[in-house]
N, C-alpha and C positions, 0 to 999 in steps of 0.2 A: 682582841676579837670580840669586843662588846657588841659590835654591829653585825657580826657574822660575815662581813665583807673582807676581802684581802686588802692589803695596803695599796696594791696597784689599782684595784677597783675604787677605793676611796679617793685616790689621787686623780684617776682618769675618768671616773664616773661609769665605767663599763668593765666587764671581765676582760682579761688579757686577750683571749682569742677573738672576742667581738671587736676589740680595739684593733688587733692585727688585720681583721677582715676589712676594717674601714681604712687602714693605713698599710696597704700591702707593700709599700716601699720599705717599711721597717721590719717586715717578716724575715728577710734574710739575716739581719743582725740577731734577731731573736733565735733563729735556728742555729746559727753558728755559736751563739752563747750557750745554748743547751748542749750542743755537741762538746763544747769545751768543758762544761761541768760534768757531763755524763758519758763522754765518748769512750772511756776505757771500761765502763761497767758492763755493757752487754757481752763483750767477748769473755770477760771473767766469769759472768754468770753462766754463759753457755758452756764454758769449760768445766765449771764446778758442779753443775746440776746434771743428774742422770735423767734424761728425757726418755729413755727407752721404755719405761713402764707407763708412760702417759699417752693417752690417745691424742692424735693431732687435732681433733675437733670435738 
């Protein structure tokens, strides 16, 4: 991290979401990959965390 840029940004020259904005055909693969990495986490967090004492906004 000497440059402060991610590996993706160093390789592609732009941040990942800028890249996906310019290459919308690749966005579904990115989305499915993120679901594959993190798909089970949101339900587990929702089950484990007590949201009753937190305001909704």
